C-alpha positions as YAML, in Angstrom:
chain: A
units: angstrom
residues:
- id: 1
  name: MET
  ca: [0.00, 0.00, 0.00]
- id: 2
  name: ASN
  ca: [1.44, 3.38, -0.91]
- id: 3
  name: ALA
  ca: [1.42, 6.37, 1.39]
- id: 4
  name: PRO
  ca: [-1.39, 8.38, -0.30]
- id: 5
  name: GLU
  ca: [-3.78, 5.42, 0.05]
- id: 6
  name: THR
  ca: [-2.87, 5.14, 3.72]
- id: 7
  name: VAL
  ca: [-3.49, 8.84, 4.32]
- id: 8
  name: GLU
  ca: [-6.81, 8.67, 2.46]
- id: 9
  name: MET
  ca: [-7.92, 5.64, 4.46]
- id: 10
  name: ASP
  ca: [-6.97, 7.32, 7.73]
- id: 11
  name: ARG
  ca: [-8.88, 10.47, 6.79]
- id: 12
  name: ASP
  ca: [-11.97, 8.42, 5.99]
- id: 13
  name: GLN
  ca: [-11.77, 6.47, 9.23]
- id: 14
  name: ALA
  ca: [-10.87, 9.55, 11.27]
- id: 15
  name: GLY
  ca: [-13.96, 11.25, 9.86]
- id: 16
  name: GLN
  ca: [-16.00, 8.52, 11.50]
- id: 17
  name: ALA
  ca: [-14.28, 9.12, 14.85]
- id: 18
  name: GLY
  ca: [-16.59, 12.07, 15.56]
- id: 19
  name: THR
  ca: [-19.54, 9.69, 15.45]
- id: 20
  name: MET
  ca: [-18.15, 7.26, 18.04]
- id: 21
  name: SER
  ca: [-20.55, 6.01, 20.64]
- id: 22
  name: LYS
  ca: [-19.91, 6.83, 24.27]
- id: 23
  name: GLU
  ca: [-18.89, 3.21, 24.82]
- id: 24
  name: ASP
  ca: [-16.38, 3.36, 21.94]
- id: 25
  name: GLU
  ca: [-14.95, 6.62, 23.30]
- id: 26
  name: GLU
  ca: [-14.56, 5.06, 26.73]
- id: 27
  name: GLU
  ca: [-12.91, 1.97, 25.26]
- id: 28
  name: LEU
  ca: [-10.49, 4.13, 23.26]
- id: 29
  name: ALA
  ca: [-9.65, 6.11, 26.41]
- id: 30
  name: ARG
  ca: [-8.91, 2.85, 28.29]
- id: 31
  name: VAL
  ca: [-6.71, 1.60, 25.44]
- id: 32
  name: VAL
  ca: [-4.81, 4.90, 25.27]
- id: 33
  name: ASP
  ca: [-4.31, 4.89, 29.05]
- id: 34
  name: GLU
  ca: [-3.00, 1.32, 28.94]
- id: 35
  name: LEU
  ca: [-0.63, 2.16, 26.08]
- id: 36
  name: LEU
  ca: [0.66, 5.27, 27.86]
- id: 37
  name: GLN
  ca: [1.40, 3.19, 30.94]
- id: 38
  name: ARG
  ca: [3.27, 0.60, 28.84]
- id: 39
  name: ILE
  ca: [5.31, 3.30, 27.12]
- id: 40
  name: ARG
  ca: [6.05, 4.93, 30.48]
- id: 41
  name: ARG
  ca: [7.35, 1.62, 31.81]
- id: 42
  name: GLY
  ca: [9.66, 1.40, 28.83]
- id: 43
  name: GLU
  ca: [7.88, -1.58, 27.31]
- id: 44
  name: ALA
  ca: [8.21, -1.95, 23.57]
- id: 45
  name: THR
  ca: [4.98, -1.15, 21.78]
- id: 46
  name: GLU
  ca: [4.31, -3.26, 18.73]
- id: 47
  name: TRP
  ca: [1.99, -0.82, 16.99]
- id: 48
  name: PRO
  ca: [0.88, -3.16, 14.16]
- id: 49
  name: ALA
  ca: [-0.23, -5.69, 16.80]
- id: 50
  name: VAL
  ca: [-2.08, -2.95, 18.71]
- id: 51
  name: PHE
  ca: [-3.87, -1.87, 15.53]
- id: 52
  name: ARG
  ca: [-4.92, -5.47, 14.85]
- id: 53
  name: GLN
  ca: [-6.05, -5.95, 18.45]
- id: 54
  name: TYR
  ca: [-8.27, -2.85, 18.32]
- id: 55
  name: PRO
  ca: [-9.44, -2.60, 14.69]
- id: 56
  name: ARG
  ca: [-12.33, -0.26, 15.55]
- id: 57
  name: HIS
  ca: [-9.82, 2.24, 16.93]
- id: 58
  name: ALA
  ca: [-6.90, 1.56, 14.57]
- id: 59
  name: ALA
  ca: [-7.16, 4.87, 12.68]
- id: 60
  name: GLU
  ca: [-7.27, 6.93, 15.86]
- id: 61
  name: LEU
  ca: [-4.46, 4.92, 17.43]
- id: 62
  name: ARG
  ca: [-2.31, 5.37, 14.31]
- id: 63
  name: ARG
  ca: [-2.88, 9.09, 14.57]
- id: 64
  name: LEU
  ca: [-2.20, 9.20, 18.32]
- id: 65
  name: ALA
  ca: [0.79, 6.82, 18.53]
- id: 66
  name: PRO
  ca: [3.56, 9.37, 17.83]
- id: 67
  name: THR
  ca: [1.95, 11.89, 20.16]
- id: 68
  name: MET
  ca: [1.60, 9.36, 22.99]
- id: 69
  name: GLU
  ca: [5.22, 8.27, 22.72]
- id: 70
  name: GLY
  ca: [6.47, 11.84, 22.39]
- id: 71
  name: LEU
  ca: [4.46, 13.07, 25.37]
- id: 72
  name: VAL
  ca: [5.60, 10.30, 27.67]
- id: 73
  name: HIS
  ca: [9.24, 10.68, 26.64]
- id: 74
  name: PHE
  ca: [9.05, 14.46, 27.07]
- id: 75
  name: LEU
  ca: [7.53, 14.15, 30.53]
- id: 76
  name: LEU
  ca: [10.06, 11.52, 31.57]
- id: 77
  name: GLU
  ca: [13.01, 13.57, 30.38]
- id: 78
  name: ASN
  ca: [11.73, 16.72, 32.07]
- id: 79
  name: GLY
  ca: [10.52, 15.13, 35.30]
- id: 80
  name: LYS
  ca: [7.01, 16.48, 34.82]
- id: 81
  name: GLY
  ca: [3.60, 15.09, 35.53]
- id: 82
  name: GLY
  ca: [4.72, 12.80, 38.32]
- id: 83
  name: LEU
  ca: [6.24, 10.38, 35.82]
- id: 84
  name: LYS
  ca: [9.50, 8.75, 36.74]
- id: 85
  name: LYS
  ca: [11.80, 6.66, 34.63]
- id: 86
  name: THR
  ca: [11.25, 3.05, 35.48]
- id: 87
  name: HIS
  ca: [14.23, 1.53, 33.70]
...
């Protein structure tokens, strides 16, 4: 799959994100929280496996993955948000 097709698919799926049910939003929040905790602990995140495990949220998770990793690493490096390096 080439990059333009990927971007187009993500835009289409992301457009549906605004119509998520409350239950889907809550599930996505739980998944994001779990992933942030894993990243904080220094565990490797196999993103393709995560996307397969949560296909309903794959587009949103693809979009959020770099931000989640960047935020956790920033907070760890700057000692903010009560996060501490665990490894």
